[in-house]
N, C-alpha and C positions, 0 to 999 in steps of 0.2 A: 503494498500500499504506499502510495507516494502523497504528501500533502505540502502544502505551502504554509510558511510561518505567518502567524495572524489572519488567516484566511479561512473560511469555512468551506473548503473545497478539498476532495482528495481524488485520486485515480486508484482504483483496485485492479490488479492483474490477478487472474485467477487461472488454475490448470485443471483440465479435465482428467480424471483418474483413470476412467473405464476404457478399455481396449474397444472403442468405438470409432467408426469413420467419422471424424469432423469435417465441416466445409472448408473448401479451399479459400483463403482470403483473396478477396479482389485487389489488384494492385493500386486501386484508388481509395482504398480503406487504410487510411493514414492517421497517425498519432503525430501531431506537429508541435514542436516545442520551439518558441522565439527566443534566442539567446543572443542580445546585443553585442555582449563582451566577446572580442575575436578569441582570446586566450582560453576563455571557458567553453567556448564553442569547439575549439580544437580538441580540447582535452575529453569533451563528452564524445566526440567523434572518435578518438582513439580509443575510448574506454568501450563504446559499443562495438566496435572491430575486435577488440581484445576479448570480449566476452562471447564471440561467435557470429556477429553480425558481418555483413559485407556490403560494401559501398556499390549501389546498384544504380542505372539512369532511371529517373522517374518517368512514369507513363507522360505526366504532364510536365513540359519543359519549365513550366513556371517555378517549380520546386528546386530545379537545377541552378536557377539564377538567384545567387546569395545563400544557397543552402546545399545540403547533401541529404541523400535519401539511403537509410540503412536498412536492409532486410535481415531479419533473425532466421534462424535455422528451419522456423516453421513456415515462412514466407510472408509473415506479417512485417509491415513496413513503419519506420519512424523517420520523419523528417526534422532535421535540425536546421533551422533558418538562423542565420547570423544577421537578424535584423531588429527592430524595435517591435515589429509585429503590428498588430491592428491597436490602434489607439482611439479613445473616444473623443469627439469632436469637442 
């Protein structure tokens, strides 16, 4: 489970334990993190690859501009964007 300090949000990642066929993730089913700090962005990218992820070209070229897409061994994709992200007006 991941959370943010002083925020009422969290992300829980679960694992299915039974030997059952699970659906194959679509390449556009993405979890996106906006990381504006370049050093933190590079560290996160290296850590995801060290944990078994692999750098892939995104189906949508938008994510490859200013970001990187990492696919885990099960085919799920995480996008790390080296930008501020969406900001409110």
